[in-house]
N, CA, C and O atoms as a Maestro MAE file, in Angstrom:
{
 s_m_m2io_version
 :::
 2.0.0
}

f_m_ct {
 s_m_title
 :::
 protein
 m_atom[340] {
  # First column is atom index #
  i_m_mmod_type
  r_m_x_coord
  r_m_y_coord
  r_m_z_coord
  i_m_residue_number
  s_m_chain_name
  s_m_pdb_residue_name
  s_m_pdb_atom_name
  i_m_atomic_number
  :::
  1 25 38.628 -6.798 15.161 1 A "MET " " N  " 7
  2 3 38.545 -6.820 13.719 1 A "MET " " CA " 6
  3 2 39.816 -7.485 13.191 1 A "MET " " C  " 6
  4 15 40.921 -6.973 13.373 1 A "MET " " O  " 8
  5 25 39.644 -8.607 12.548 2 A "GLY " " N  " 7
  6 3 40.796 -9.356 12.087 2 A "GLY " " CA " 6
  7 2 41.198 -8.996 10.670 2 A "GLY " " C  " 6
  8 15 40.626 -8.109 10.037 2 A "GLY " " O  " 8
  9 25 42.185 -9.704 10.206 3 A "PHE " " N  " 7
  10 3 42.695 -9.459 8.848 3 A "PHE " " CA " 6
  11 2 41.612 -9.678 7.811 3 A "PHE " " C  " 6
  12 15 41.487 -8.904 6.862 3 A "PHE " " O  " 8
  13 25 40.828 -10.732 7.990 4 A "ASP " " N  " 7
  14 3 39.813 -11.056 6.997 4 A "ASP " " CA " 6
  15 2 38.782 -9.938 6.869 4 A "ASP " " C  " 6
  16 15 38.366 -9.604 5.760 4 A "ASP " " O  " 8
  17 25 38.367 -9.359 7.997 5 A "GLN " " N  " 7
  18 3 37.376 -8.278 7.966 5 A "GLN " " CA " 6
  19 2 37.952 -7.035 7.268 5 A "GLN " " C  " 6
  20 15 37.267 -6.407 6.461 5 A "GLN " " O  " 8
  21 25 39.180 -6.689 7.569 6 A "ASN " " N  " 7
  22 3 39.806 -5.538 6.922 6 A "ASN " " CA " 6
  23 2 39.962 -5.762 5.423 6 A "ASN " " C  " 6
  24 15 39.791 -4.840 4.626 6 A "ASN " " O  " 8
  25 25 40.282 -6.975 5.054 7 A "PHE " " N  " 7
  26 3 40.415 -7.301 3.632 7 A "PHE " " CA " 6
  27 2 39.080 -7.129 2.909 7 A "PHE " " C  " 6
  28 15 39.029 -6.610 1.793 7 A "PHE " " O  " 8
  29 25 38.006 -7.568 3.557 8 A "ILE " " N  " 7
  30 3 36.678 -7.431 2.958 8 A "ILE " " CA " 6
  31 2 36.313 -5.957 2.815 8 A "ILE " " C  " 6
  32 15 35.761 -5.556 1.791 8 A "ILE " " O  " 8
  33 25 36.614 -5.144 3.829 9 A "TYR " " N  " 7
  34 3 36.330 -3.706 3.755 9 A "TYR " " CA " 6
  35 2 37.155 -3.046 2.649 9 A "TYR " " C  " 6
  36 15 36.649 -2.183 1.932 9 A "TYR " " O  " 8
  37 25 38.396 -3.437 2.509 10 A "GLY " " N  " 7
  38 3 39.245 -2.880 1.454 10 A "GLY " " CA " 6
  39 2 38.740 -3.251 0.074 10 A "GLY " " C  " 6
  40 15 38.707 -2.415 -0.829 10 A "GLY " " O  " 8
  41 25 38.350 -4.498 -0.088 11 A "CYS " " N  " 7
  42 3 37.810 -4.928 -1.381 11 A "CYS " " CA " 6
  43 2 36.483 -4.238 -1.684 11 A "CYS " " C  " 6
  44 15 36.179 -3.952 -2.842 11 A "CYS " " O  " 8
  45 25 35.691 -3.969 -0.638 12 A "SER " " N  " 7
  46 3 34.440 -3.237 -0.837 12 A "SER " " CA " 6
  47 2 34.726 -1.824 -1.333 12 A "SER " " C  " 6
  48 15 34.032 -1.328 -2.221 12 A "SER " " O  " 8
  49 25 35.732 -1.176 -0.774 13 A "ALA " " N  " 7
  50 3 36.074 0.181 -1.201 13 A "ALA " " CA " 6
  51 2 36.586 0.196 -2.639 13 A "ALA " " C  " 6
  52 15 36.233 1.081 -3.419 13 A "ALA " " O  " 8
  53 25 37.410 -0.774 -2.985 14 A "ILE " " N  " 7
  54 3 37.904 -0.860 -4.364 14 A "ILE " " CA " 6
  55 2 36.754 -1.141 -5.328 14 A "ILE " " C  " 6
  56 15 36.679 -0.545 -6.402 14 A "ILE " " O  " 8
  57 25 35.867 -2.044 -4.943 15 A "GLY " " N  " 7
  58 3 34.705 -2.342 -5.791 15 A "GLY " " CA " 6
  59 2 33.802 -1.142 -5.966 15 A "GLY " " C  " 6
  60 15 33.247 -0.934 -7.045 15 A "GLY " " O  " 8
  61 25 33.647 -0.341 -4.910 16 A "ALA " " N  " 7
  62 3 32.820 0.859 -5.011 16 A "ALA " " CA " 6
  63 2 33.443 1.854 -5.990 16 A "ALA " " C  " 6
  64 15 32.735 2.475 -6.783 16 A "ALA " " O  " 8
  65 25 34.755 2.002 -5.933 17 A "GLY " " N  " 7
  66 3 35.430 2.891 -6.881 17 A "GLY " " CA " 6
  67 2 35.277 2.410 -8.312 17 A "GLY " " C  " 6
  68 15 35.072 3.213 -9.222 17 A "GLY " " O  " 8
  69 25 35.374 1.114 -8.512 18 A "LEU " " N  " 7
  70 3 35.200 0.569 -9.862 18 A "LEU " " CA " 6
  71 2 33.761 0.716 -10.335 18 A "LEU " " C  " 6
  72 15 33.518 0.932 -11.522 18 A "LEU " " O  " 8
  73 25 32.805 0.601 -9.418 19 A "ALA " " N  " 7
  74 3 31.402 0.743 -9.801 19 A "ALA " " CA " 6
  75 2 31.100 2.167 -10.251 19 A "ALA " " C  " 6
  76 15 30.237 2.372 -11.105 19 A "ALA " " O  " 8
  77 25 31.791 3.144 -9.694 20 A "LEU " " N  " 7
  78 3 31.542 4.529 -10.086 20 A "LEU " " CA " 6
  79 2 32.100 4.853 -11.467 20 A "LEU " " C  " 6
  80 15 31.748 5.878 -12.052 20 A "LEU " " O  " 8
  81 25 32.957 4.000 -11.988 21 A "ILE " " N  " 7
  82 3 33.423 4.184 -13.363 21 A "ILE " " CA " 6
  83 2 32.246 4.039 -14.332 21 A "ILE " " C  " 6
  84 15 32.307 4.510 -15.468 21 A "ILE " " O  " 8
  85 25 31.178 3.386 -13.874 22 A "ALA " " N  " 7
  86 3 29.994 3.220 -14.716 22 A "ALA " " CA " 6
  87 2 29.350 4.562 -15.067 22 A "ALA " " C  " 6
  88 15 28.509 4.622 -15.964 22 A "ALA " " O  " 8
  89 25 29.727 5.626 -14.383 23 A "GLY " " N  " 7
  90 3 29.180 6.940 -14.703 23 A "GLY " " CA " 6
  91 2 29.800 7.582 -15.923 23 A "GLY " " C  " 6
  92 15 29.262 8.556 -16.448 23 A "GLY " " O  " 8
  93 25 30.925 7.054 -16.387 24 A "VAL " " N  " 7
  94 3 31.600 7.635 -17.549 24 A "VAL " " CA " 6
  95 2 30.816 7.356 -18.834 24 A "VAL " " C  " 6
  96 15 30.667 8.245 -19.673 24 A "VAL " " O  " 8
  97 25 30.329 6.157 -18.989 25 A "GLY " " N  " 7
  98 3 29.609 5.772 -20.200 25 A "GLY " " CA " 6
  99 2 28.369 6.610 -20.457 25 A "GLY " " C  " 6
  100 15 28.207 7.137 -21.558 25 A "GLY " " O  " 8
  101 25 27.482 6.749 -19.463 26 A "PRO " " N  " 7
  102 3 26.305 7.588 -19.699 26 A "PRO " " CA " 6
  103 2 26.654 9.038 -19.993 26 A "PRO " " C  " 6
  104 15 25.975 9.681 -20.794 26 A "PRO " " O  " 8
  105 25 27.688 9.560 -19.371 27 A "GLY " " N  " 7
  106 3 28.078 10.942 -19.644 27 A "GLY " " CA " 6
  107 2 28.509 11.139 -21.087 27 A "GLY " " C  " 6
  108 15 28.110 12.104 -21.739 27 A "GLY " " O  " 8
  109 25 29.317 10.230 -21.573 28 A "VAL " " N  " 7
  110 3 29.764 10.311 -22.970 28 A "VAL " " CA " 6
  111 2 28.593 10.099 -23.925 28 A "VAL " " C  " 6
  112 15 28.445 10.821 -24.910 28 A "VAL " " O  " 8
  113 25 27.761 9.100 -23.622 29 A "GLY " " N  " 7
  114 3 26.620 8.812 -24.490 29 A "GLY " " CA " 6
  115 2 25.628 9.954 -24.544 29 A "GLY " " C  " 6
  116 15 25.091 10.258 -25.609 29 A "GLY " " O  " 8
  117 25 25.377 10.587 -23.417 30 A "GLN " " N  " 7
  118 3 24.432 11.698 -23.403 30 A "GLN " " CA " 6
  119 2 24.997 12.905 -24.141 30 A "GLN " " C  " 6
  120 15 24.260 13.632 -24.806 30 A "GLN " " O  " 8
  121 25 26.285 13.116 -24.026 31 A "GLY " " N  " 7
  122 3 26.900 14.207 -24.772 31 A "GLY " " CA " 6
  123 2 26.817 13.996 -26.270 31 A "GLY " " C  " 6
  124 15 26.532 14.930 -27.020 31 A "GLY " " O  " 8
  125 25 27.064 12.782 -26.702 32 A "ILE " " N  " 7
  126 3 26.962 12.470 -28.129 32 A "ILE " " CA " 6
  127 2 25.519 12.631 -28.603 32 A "ILE " " C  " 6
  128 15 25.271 13.176 -29.678 32 A "ILE " " O  " 8
  129 25 24.559 12.149 -27.788 33 A "ALA " " N  " 7
  130 3 23.150 12.272 -28.175 33 A "ALA " " CA " 6
  131 2 22.732 13.732 -28.267 33 A "ALA " " C  " 6
  132 15 22.017 14.109 -29.195 33 A "ALA " " O  " 8
  133 25 23.163 14.554 -27.329 34 A "ALA " " N  " 7
  134 3 22.804 15.977 -27.364 34 A "ALA " " CA " 6
  135 2 23.428 16.654 -28.577 34 A "ALA " " C  " 6
  136 15 22.795 17.506 -29.201 34 A "ALA " " O  " 8
  137 25 24.645 16.292 -28.917 35 A "GLY " " N  " 7
  138 3 25.294 16.864 -30.097 35 A "GLY " " CA " 6
  139 2 24.578 16.504 -31.381 35 A "GLY " " C  " 6
  140 15 24.377 17.352 -32.251 35 A "GLY " " O  " 8
  141 25 24.194 15.243 -31.496 36 A "HIS " " N  " 7
  142 3 23.474 14.823 -32.699 36 A "HIS " " CA " 6
  143 2 22.080 15.454 -32.762 36 A "HIS " " C  " 6
  144 15 21.593 15.792 -33.842 36 A "HIS " " O  " 8
  145 25 21.443 15.610 -31.599 37 A "ALA " " N  " 7
  146 3 20.127 16.254 -31.584 37 A "ALA " " CA " 6
  147 2 20.241 17.720 -31.991 37 A "ALA " " C  " 6
  148 15 19.394 18.228 -32.726 37 A "ALA " " O  " 8
  149 25 21.272 18.395 -31.522 38 A "ALA " " N  " 7
  150 3 21.468 19.792 -31.914 38 A "ALA " " CA " 6
  151 2 21.712 19.903 -33.420 38 A "ALA " " C  " 6
  152 15 21.205 20.816 -34.071 38 A "ALA " " O  " 8
  153 25 22.479 18.982 -33.957 39 A "ALA " " N  " 7
  154 3 22.718 18.986 -35.399 39 A "ALA " " CA " 6
  155 2 21.425 18.707 -36.168 39 A "ALA " " C  " 6
  156 15 21.181 19.302 -37.218 39 A "ALA " " O  " 8
  157 25 20.603 17.803 -35.642 40 A "ALA " " N  " 7
  158 3 19.342 17.484 -36.321 40 A "ALA " " CA " 6
  159 2 18.384 18.666 -36.293 40 A "ALA " " C  " 6
  160 15 17.690 18.932 -37.275 40 A "ALA " " O  " 8
  161 25 18.346 19.378 -35.167 41 A "VAL " " N  " 7
  162 3 17.490 20.570 -35.087 41 A "VAL " " CA " 6
  163 2 18.013 21.641 -36.031 41 A "VAL " " C  " 6
  164 15 17.226 22.382 -36.620 41 A "VAL " " O  " 8
  165 25 19.325 21.734 -36.181 42 A "GLY " " N  " 7
  166 3 19.895 22.694 -37.123 42 A "GLY " " CA " 6
  167 2 19.509 22.392 -38.562 42 A "GLY " " C  " 6
  168 15 19.320 23.305 -39.365 42 A "GLY " " O  " 8
  169 25 19.390 21.098 -38.887 43 A "ARG " " N  " 7
  170 3 19.005 20.717 -40.249 43 A "ARG " " CA " 6
  171 2 17.500 20.857 -40.477 43 A "ARG " " C  " 6
  172 15 17.056 21.202 -41.572 43 A "ARG " " O  " 8
  173 25 16.717 20.583 -39.417 44 A "ASN " " N  " 7
  174 3 15.255 20.602 -39.561 44 A "ASN " " CA " 6
  175 2 14.634 21.252 -38.326 44 A "ASN " " C  " 6
  176 15 14.202 20.540 -37.419 44 A "ASN " " O  " 8
  177 25 14.577 22.573 -38.267 45 A "PRO " " N  " 7
  178 3 14.056 23.257 -37.073 45 A "PRO " " CA " 6
  179 2 12.584 22.968 -36.795 45 A "PRO " " C  " 6
  180 15 12.135 23.114 -35.658 45 A "PRO " " O  " 8
  181 25 11.842 22.569 -37.789 46 A "GLY " " N  " 7
  182 3 10.426 22.274 -37.583 46 A "GLY " " CA " 6
  183 2 10.183 21.037 -36.728 46 A "GLY " " C  " 6
  184 15 9.116 20.898 -36.131 46 A "GLY " " O  " 8
  185 25 11.143 20.155 -36.666 47 A "ALA " " N  " 7
  186 3 10.993 18.911 -35.902 47 A "ALA " " CA " 6
  187 2 11.627 19.008 -34.517 47 A "ALA " " C  " 6
  188 15 11.948 17.990 -33.905 47 A "ALA " " O  " 8
  189 25 11.805 20.230 -34.028 48 A "LYS " " N  " 7
  190 3 12.489 20.419 -32.747 48 A "LYS " " CA " 6
  191 2 11.809 19.672 -31.601 48 A "LYS " " C  " 6
  192 15 12.490 19.052 -30.785 48 A "LYS " " O  " 8
  193 25 10.501 19.720 -31.528 49 A "GLY " " N  " 7
  194 3 9.782 19.058 -30.435 49 A "GLY " " CA " 6
  195 2 9.970 17.555 -30.446 49 A "GLY " " C  " 6
  196 15 10.228 16.953 -29.403 49 A "GLY " " O  " 8
  197 25 9.844 16.945 -31.608 50 A "ASP " " N  " 7
  198 3 10.013 15.492 -31.721 50 A "ASP " " CA " 6
  199 2 11.446 15.080 -31.412 50 A "ASP " " C  " 6
  200 15 11.676 14.087 -30.722 50 A "ASP " " O  " 8
  201 25 12.394 15.832 -31.916 51 A "ILE " " N  " 7
  202 3 13.807 15.504 -31.691 51 A "ILE " " CA " 6
  203 2 14.150 15.631 -30.212 51 A "ILE " " C  " 6
  204 15 14.826 14.771 -29.648 51 A "ILE " " O  " 8
  205 25 13.679 16.710 -29.589 52 A "THR " " N  " 7
  206 3 13.996 16.935 -28.177 52 A "THR " " CA " 6
  207 2 13.383 15.863 -27.292 52 A "THR " " C  " 6
  208 15 14.051 15.355 -26.391 52 A "THR " " O  " 8
  209 25 12.124 15.508 -27.528 53 A "SER " " N  " 7
  210 3 11.480 14.492 -26.687 53 A "SER " " CA " 6
  211 2 12.153 13.128 -26.855 53 A "SER " " C  " 6
  212 15 12.333 12.400 -25.879 53 A "SER " " O  " 8
  213 25 12.519 12.786 -28.074 54 A "THR " " N  " 7
  214 3 13.209 11.516 -28.309 54 A "THR " " CA " 6
  215 2 14.581 11.512 -27.651 54 A "THR " " C  " 6
  216 15 14.990 10.504 -27.074 54 A "THR " " O  " 8
  217 25 15.303 12.644 -27.735 55 A "MET " " N  " 7
  218 3 16.620 12.739 -27.118 55 A "MET " " CA " 6
  219 2 16.516 12.599 -25.599 55 A "MET " " C  " 6
  220 15 17.305 11.883 -24.984 55 A "MET " " O  " 8
  221 25 15.547 13.280 -25.001 56 A "LEU " " N  " 7
  222 3 15.415 13.224 -23.545 56 A "LEU " " CA " 6
  223 2 15.037 11.824 -23.064 56 A "LEU " " C  " 6
  224 15 15.507 11.382 -22.016 56 A "LEU " " O  " 8
  225 25 14.197 11.128 -23.818 57 A "LEU " " N  " 7
  226 3 13.853 9.751 -23.463 57 A "LEU " " CA " 6
  227 2 15.083 8.852 -23.535 57 A "LEU " " C  " 6
  228 15 15.310 8.029 -22.648 57 A "LEU " " O  " 8
  229 25 15.867 9.010 -24.582 58 A "GLY " " N  " 7
  230 3 17.096 8.218 -24.704 58 A "GLY " " CA " 6
  231 2 18.102 8.534 -23.604 58 A "GLY " " C  " 6
  232 15 18.776 7.633 -23.105 58 A "GLY " " O  " 8
  233 25 18.209 9.797 -23.223 59 A "GLN " " N  " 7
  234 3 19.138 10.164 -22.160 59 A "GLN " " CA " 6
  235 2 18.673 9.626 -20.818 59 A "GLN " " C  " 6
  236 15 19.499 9.236 -19.992 59 A "GLN " " O  " 8
  237 25 17.373 9.598 -20.585 60 A "ALA " " N  " 7
  238 3 16.857 9.041 -19.335 60 A "ALA " " CA " 6
  239 2 17.180 7.557 -19.231 60 A "ALA " " C  " 6
  240 15 17.547 7.067 -18.162 60 A "ALA " " O  " 8
  241 25 17.043 6.848 -20.339 61 A "VAL " " N  " 7
  242 3 17.367 5.417 -20.341 61 A "VAL " " CA " 6
  243 2 18.870 5.211 -20.132 61 A "VAL " " C  " 6
  244 15 19.274 4.301 -19.409 61 A "VAL " " O  " 8
  245 25 19.693 6.045 -20.755 62 A "ALA " " N  " 7
  246 3 21.143 5.901 -20.608 62 A "ALA " " CA " 6
  247 2 21.594 6.225 -19.184 62 A "ALA " " C  " 6
  248 15 22.569 5.650 -18.701 62 A "ALA " " O  " 8
  249 25 20.901 7.130 -18.516 63 A "GLU " " N  " 7
  250 3 21.305 7.541 -17.177 63 A "GLU " " CA " 6
  251 2 21.106 6.439 -16.149 63 A "GLU " " C  " 6
  252 15 21.762 6.439 -15.108 63 A "GLU " " O  " 8
  253 25 20.205 5.497 -16.428 64 A "THR " " N  " 7
  254 3 19.968 4.429 -15.461 64 A "THR " " CA " 6
  255 2 21.229 3.613 -15.210 64 A "THR " " C  " 6
  256 15 21.418 3.108 -14.104 64 A "THR " " O  " 8
  257 25 22.087 3.472 -16.200 65 A "THR " " N  " 7
  258 3 23.346 2.743 -16.003 65 A "THR " " CA " 6
  259 2 24.205 3.427 -14.946 65 A "THR " " C  " 6
  260 15 24.753 2.763 -14.067 65 A "THR " " O  " 8
  261 25 24.323 4.732 -15.026 66 A "GLY " " N  " 7
  262 3 25.093 5.472 -14.036 66 A "GLY " " CA " 6
  263 2 24.472 5.391 -12.657 66 A "GLY " " C  " 6
  264 15 25.188 5.290 -11.660 66 A "GLY " " O  " 8
  265 25 23.149 5.433 -12.584 67 A "LEU " " N  " 7
  266 3 22.476 5.336 -11.289 67 A "LEU " " CA " 6
  267 2 22.648 3.953 -10.676 67 A "LEU " " C  " 6
  268 15 22.796 3.835 -9.459 67 A "LEU " " O  " 8
  269 25 22.632 2.911 -11.489 68 A "TYR " " N  " 7
  270 3 22.870 1.565 -10.967 68 A "TYR " " CA " 6
  271 2 24.299 1.450 -10.425 68 A "TYR " " C  " 6
  272 15 24.524 0.832 -9.384 68 A "TYR " " O  " 8
  273 25 25.252 2.040 -11.128 69 A "GLY " " N  " 7
  274 3 26.630 2.036 -10.622 69 A "GLY " " CA " 6
  275 2 26.744 2.760 -9.294 69 A "GLY " " C  " 6
  276 15 27.441 2.294 -8.392 69 A "GLY " " O  " 8
  277 25 26.064 3.901 -9.160 70 A "LEU " " N  " 7
  278 3 26.069 4.637 -7.900 70 A "LEU " " CA " 6
  279 2 25.421 3.815 -6.794 70 A "LEU " " C  " 6
  280 15 25.921 3.794 -5.669 70 A "LEU " " O  " 8
  281 25 24.326 3.142 -7.092 71 A "LEU " " N  " 7
  282 3 23.656 2.304 -6.105 71 A "LEU " " CA " 6
  283 2 24.563 1.179 -5.621 71 A "LEU " " C  " 6
  284 15 24.645 0.916 -4.421 71 A "LEU " " O  " 8
  285 25 25.236 0.524 -6.541 72 A "VAL " " N  " 7
  286 3 26.157 -0.563 -6.170 72 A "VAL " " CA " 6
  287 2 27.292 -0.022 -5.307 72 A "VAL " " C  " 6
  288 15 27.680 -0.652 -4.323 72 A "VAL " " O  " 8
  289 25 27.825 1.142 -5.672 73 A "ALA " " N  " 7
  290 3 28.908 1.732 -4.887 73 A "ALA " " CA " 6
  291 2 28.444 2.066 -3.477 73 A "ALA " " C  " 6
  292 15 29.172 1.817 -2.515 73 A "ALA " " O  " 8
  293 25 27.260 2.620 -3.338 74 A "MET " " N  " 7
  294 3 26.757 2.956 -2.003 74 A "MET " " CA " 6
  295 2 26.505 1.704 -1.180 74 A "MET " " C  " 6
  296 15 26.781 1.680 0.019 74 A "MET " " O  " 8
  297 25 25.986 0.672 -1.815 75 A "LEU " " N  " 7
  298 3 25.786 -0.582 -1.085 75 A "LEU " " CA " 6
  299 2 27.115 -1.162 -0.619 75 A "LEU " " C  " 6
  300 15 27.217 -1.638 0.512 75 A "LEU " " O  " 8
  301 25 28.123 -1.130 -1.466 76 A "LEU " " N  " 7
  302 3 29.424 -1.674 -1.086 76 A "LEU " " CA " 6
  303 2 30.075 -0.872 0.040 76 A "LEU " " C  " 6
  304 15 30.777 -1.435 0.880 76 A "LEU " " O  " 8
  305 25 29.842 0.435 0.058 77 A "MET " " N  " 7
  306 3 30.486 1.268 1.078 77 A "MET " " CA " 6
  307 2 29.752 1.252 2.416 77 A "MET " " C  " 6
  308 15 30.393 1.300 3.466 77 A "MET " " O  " 8
  309 25 28.423 1.187 2.399 78 A "PHE " " N  " 7
  310 3 27.689 1.402 3.633 78 A "PHE " " CA " 6
  311 2 26.994 0.165 4.184 78 A "PHE " " C  " 6
  312 15 26.535 0.193 5.326 78 A "PHE " " O  " 8
  313 25 26.899 -0.907 3.428 79 A "VAL " " N  " 7
  314 3 26.307 -2.133 3.938 79 A "VAL " " CA " 6
  315 2 27.441 -3.091 4.266 79 A "VAL " " C  " 6
  316 15 28.180 -3.518 3.380 79 A "VAL " " O  " 8
  317 25 27.570 -3.418 5.522 80 A "LYS " " N  " 7
  318 3 28.664 -4.285 5.978 80 A "LYS " " CA " 6
  319 2 28.075 -5.659 6.375 80 A "LYS " " C  " 6
  320 15 27.679 -5.852 7.525 80 A "LYS " " O  " 8
  321 25 28.020 -6.595 5.435 81 A "PRO " " N  " 7
  322 3 27.364 -7.872 5.739 81 A "PRO " " CA " 6
  323 2 28.112 -8.739 6.738 81 A "PRO " " C  " 6
  324 15 27.494 -9.583 7.387 81 A "PRO " " O  " 8
  325 25 29.417 -8.561 6.884 82 A "PHE " " N  " 7
  326 3 30.194 -9.420 7.759 82 A "PHE " " CA " 6
  327 2 30.561 -8.735 9.072 82 A "PHE " " C  " 6
  328 15 31.444 -9.209 9.787 82 A "PHE " " O  " 8
  329 25 29.905 -7.643 9.392 83 A "LYS " " N  " 7
  330 3 30.208 -6.900 10.612 83 A "LYS " " CA " 6
  331 2 29.740 -7.710 11.814 83 A "LYS " " C  " 6
  332 15 28.628 -8.238 11.832 83 A "LYS " " O  " 8
  333 25 30.603 -7.797 12.809 84 A "ALA " " N  " 7
  334 3 30.259 -8.562 14.021 84 A "ALA " " CA " 6
  335 2 29.138 -7.856 14.768 84 A "ALA " " C  " 6
  336 15 29.160 -6.636 14.933 84 A "ALA " " O  " 8
  337 25 28.171 -8.624 15.212 85 A "ALA " " N  " 7
  338 3 27.022 -8.032 15.927 85 A "ALA " " CA " 6
  339 2 27.332 -7.726 17.369 85 A "ALA " " C  " 6
  340 15 26.471 -7.229 18.093 85 A "ALA " " O  " 8
  :::
 }
 m_bond[339] {
  # First column is bond index #
  i_m_from
  i_m_to
  i_m_order
  :::
  1 1 2 1
  2 2 3 1
  3 3 4 2
  4 3 5 1
  5 5 6 1
  6 6 7 1
  7 7 8 2
  8 7 9 1
  9 9 10 1
  10 10 11 1
  11 11 12 2
  12 11 13 1
  13 13 14 1
  14 14 15 1
  15 15 16 2
  16 15 17 1
  17 17 18 1
  18 18 19 1
  19 19 20 2
  20 19 21 1
  21 21 22 1
  22 22 23 1
  23 23 24 2
  24 23 25 1
  25 25 26 1
  26 26 27 1
  27 27 28 2
  28 27 29 1
  29 29 30 1
  30 30 31 1
  31 31 32 2
  32 31 33 1
  33 33 34 1
  34 34 35 1
  35 35 36 2
  36 35 37 1
  37 37 38 1
  38 38 39 1
  39 39 40 2
  40 39 41 1
  41 41 42 1
  42 42 43 1
  43 43 44 2
  44 43 45 1
  45 45 46 1
  46 46 47 1
  47 47 48 2
  48 47 49 1
  49 49 50 1
  50 50 51 1
  51 51 52 2
  52 51 53 1
  53 53 54 1
  54 54 55 1
  55 55 56 2
  56 55 57 1
  57 57 58 1
  58 58 59 1
  59 59 60 2
  60 59 61 1
  61 61 62 1
  62 62 63 1
  63 63 64 2
  64 63 65 1
  65 65 66 1
  66 66 67 1
  67 67 68 2
  68 67 69 1
  69 69 70 1
  70 70 71 1
  71 71 72 2
  72 71 73 1
  73 73 74 1
  74 74 75 1
  75 75 76 2
  76 75 77 1
  77 77 78 1
  78 78 79 1
  79 79 80 2
  80 79 81 1
  81 81 82 1
  82 82 83 1
  83 83 84 2
  84 83 85 1
  85 85 86 1
  86 86 87 1
  87 87 88 2
  88 87 89 1
  89 89 90 1
  90 90 91 1
  91 91 92 2
  92 91 93 1
  93 93 94 1
  94 94 95 1
  95 95 96 2
  96 95 97 1
  97 97 98 1
  98 98 99 1
  99 99 100 2
  100 99 101 1
  101 101 102 1
  102 102 103 1
  103 103 104 2
  104 103 105 1
  105 105 106 1
  106 106 107 1
  107 107 108 2
  108 107 109 1
  109 109 110 1
  110 110 111 1
  111 111 112 2
  112 111 113 1
  113 113 114 1
  114 114 115 1
  115 115 116 2
  116 115 117 1
  117 117 118 1
  118 118 119 1
  119 119 120 2
  120 119 121 1
  121 121 122 1
  122 122 123 1
  123 123 124 2
  124 123 125 1
  125 125 126 1
  126 126 127 1
  127 127 128 2
  128 127 129 1
  129 129 130 1
  130 130 131 1
  131 131 132 2
  132 131 133 1
  133 133 134 1
  134 134 135 1
  135 135 136 2
  136 135 137 1
  137 137 138 1
  138 138 139 1
  139 139 140 2
  140 139 141 1
  141 141 142 1
  142 142 143 1
  143 143 144 2
  144 143 145 1
  145 145 146 1
  146 146 147 1
  147 147 148 2
  148 147 149 1
  149 149 150 1
  150 150 151 1
  151 151 152 2
  152 151 153 1
  153 153 154 1
  154 154 155 1
  155 155 156 2
  156 155 157 1
  157 157 158 1
  158 158 159 1
  159 159 160 2
  160 159 161 1
  161 161 162 1
  162 162 163 1
  163 163 164 2
  164 163 165 1
  165 165 166 1
  166 166 167 1
  167 167 168 2
  168 167 169 1
  169 169 170 1
  170 170 171 1
  171 171 172 2
  172 171 173 1
  173 173 174 1
  174 174 175 1
  175 175 176 2
  176 175 177 1
  177 177 178 1
  178 178 179 1
  179 179 180 2
  180 179 181 1
  181 181 182 1
  182 182 183 1
  183 183 184 2
  184 183 185 1
  185 185 186 1
  186 186 187 1
  187 187 188 2
  188 187 189 1
  189 189 190 1
  190 190 191 1
  191 191 192 2
  192 191 193 1
  193 193 194 1
  194 194 195 1
  195 195 196 2
  196 195 197 1
  197 197 198 1
  198 198 199 1
  199 199 200 2
  200 199 201 1
  201 201 202 1
  202 202 203 1
  203 203 204 2
  204 203 205 1
  205 205 206 1
  206 206 207 1
  207 207 208 2
  208 207 209 1
  209 209 210 1
  210 210 211 1
  211 211 212 2
  212 211 213 1
  213 213 214 1
  214 214 215 1
  215 215 216 2
  216 215 217 1
  217 217 218 1
  218 218 219 1
  219 219 220 2
  220 219 221 1
  221 221 222 1
  222 222 223 1
  223 223 224 2
  224 223 225 1
  225 225 226 1
  226 226 227 1
  227 227 228 2
  228 227 229 1
  229 229 230 1
  230 230 231 1
  231 231 232 2
  232 231 233 1
  233 233 234 1
  234 234 235 1
  235 235 236 2
  236 235 237 1
  237 237 238 1
  238 238 239 1
  239 239 240 2
  240 239 241 1
  241 241 242 1
  242 242 243 1
  243 243 244 2
  244 243 245 1
  245 245 246 1
  246 246 247 1
  247 247 248 2
  248 247 249 1
  249 249 250 1
  250 250 251 1
  251 251 252 2
  252 251 253 1
  253 253 254 1
  254 254 255 1
  255 255 256 2
  256 255 257 1
  257 257 258 1
  258 258 259 1
  259 259 260 2
  260 259 261 1
  261 261 262 1
  262 262 263 1
  263 263 264 2
  264 263 265 1
  265 265 266 1
  266 266 267 1
  267 267 268 2
  268 267 269 1
  269 269 270 1
  270 270 271 1
  271 271 272 2
  272 271 273 1
  273 273 274 1
  274 274 275 1
  275 275 276 2
  276 275 277 1
  277 277 278 1
  278 278 279 1
  279 279 280 2
  280 279 281 1
  281 281 282 1
  282 282 283 1
  283 283 284 2
  284 283 285 1
  285 285 286 1
  286 286 287 1
  287 287 288 2
  288 287 289 1
  289 289 290 1
  290 290 291 1
  291 291 292 2
  292 291 293 1
  293 293 294 1
  294 294 295 1
  295 295 296 2
  296 295 297 1
  297 297 298 1
  298 298 299 1
  299 299 300 2
  300 299 301 1
  301 301 302 1
  302 302 303 1
  303 303 304 2
  304 303 305 1
  305 305 306 1
  306 306 307 1
  307 307 308 2
  308 307 309 1
  309 309 310 1
  310 310 311 1
  311 311 312 2
  312 311 313 1
  313 313 314 1
  314 314 315 1
  315 315 316 2
  316 315 317 1
  317 317 318 1
  318 318 319 1
  319 319 320 2
  320 319 321 1
  321 321 322 1
  322 322 323 1
  323 323 324 2
  324 323 325 1
  325 325 326 1
  326 326 327 1
  327 327 328 2
  328 327 329 1
  329 329 330 1
  330 330 331 1
  331 331 332 2
  332 331 333 1
  333 333 334 1
  334 334 335 1
  335 335 336 2
  336 335 337 1
  337 337 338 1
  338 338 339 1
  339 339 340 2
  :::
 }
}
């Protein structure tokens, strides 16, 4: 294993760590959405079902960003394209 291979592995590890930062955005966004939904239910309790279903759909869409970041990180850590056969 030469210098070039070790460098590629190191860059893969750094890239995986940076890809996991993508989990911060969905966490913050989902927290804000849940807070606003709770406030909306407090103002209009009769619309609880509609508010909850809309909030959950929005959170599911926001979570895909975090899952894509996790997928990229796992690919960078466990798939070694330049590994000698």
